[in-house]
PLY file of the C-alpha trace (Angstrom):
ply
format ascii 1.0
element vertex 63
property float x
property float y
property float z
element edge 62
property int vertex1
property int vertex2
end_header
-8.03 5.58 -3.63
-7.14 5.92 -6.93
-9.50 4.67 -9.24
-8.43 2.84 -12.30
-10.64 2.68 -15.42
-10.69 0.89 -19.09
-10.63 3.76 -22.55
-14.43 3.47 -22.25
-14.31 4.97 -18.69
-15.64 2.04 -17.41
-14.13 1.47 -13.43
-11.89 -1.62 -13.25
-10.17 -1.54 -9.70
-8.75 1.36 -6.93
-5.63 1.12 -5.17
-5.38 1.30 -1.10
-3.08 2.87 0.41
-2.66 3.27 3.76
0.73 4.54 5.99
0.99 4.79 9.83
4.29 5.90 12.02
5.32 4.25 15.48
7.12 7.60 16.55
10.28 6.61 19.27
11.25 8.43 21.52
15.94 9.22 20.57
15.42 7.07 17.24
13.82 7.70 13.82
10.07 6.89 13.18
9.07 3.52 11.71
7.30 3.70 8.68
4.27 0.87 7.66
3.08 1.16 4.86
0.40 -1.00 3.14
-0.80 -0.90 -0.74
-2.58 -2.86 -2.65
-4.56 -2.57 -6.30
-8.34 -4.05 -6.52
-9.48 -6.31 -9.46
-12.88 -6.46 -10.19
-12.23 -9.11 -12.80
-11.28 -11.37 -9.98
-12.29 -9.39 -6.63
-9.23 -9.62 -5.10
-6.70 -7.45 -3.78
-3.09 -7.74 -4.34
-1.57 -6.38 -1.08
2.12 -5.77 -0.03
3.09 -4.86 3.57
6.59 -2.74 4.15
8.26 -1.80 7.15
11.29 1.56 6.83
13.26 2.55 9.07
15.72 5.75 8.98
14.68 5.94 5.50
15.54 2.67 3.97
13.10 -0.76 3.79
14.20 -3.63 6.54
10.88 -5.22 5.51
8.62 -6.70 2.58
5.61 -9.08 2.76
3.28 -9.53 -0.65
0.55 -10.50 1.26
0 1
1 2
2 3
3 4
4 5
5 6
6 7
7 8
8 9
9 10
10 11
11 12
12 13
13 14
14 15
15 16
16 17
17 18
18 19
19 20
20 21
21 22
22 23
23 24
24 25
25 26
26 27
27 28
28 29
29 30
30 31
31 32
32 33
33 34
34 35
35 36
36 37
37 38
38 39
39 40
40 41
41 42
42 43
43 44
44 45
45 46
46 47
47 48
48 49
49 50
50 51
51 52
52 53
53 54
54 55
55 56
56 57
57 58
58 59
59 60
60 61
61 62
């Protein structure tokens, strides 16, 4: 989790990042990635979900 600060060192938000793998016998794993920066002004996360198969992105959703 990376934190973001302004020039005065005040906390502005952070970035949540999580990766999970689904192992599949005889096939490349599916990689699930969720990330989203948190903004203290709006108190919201801008969450993005992605799925990768064989090193290629096969799905992306901006939640």
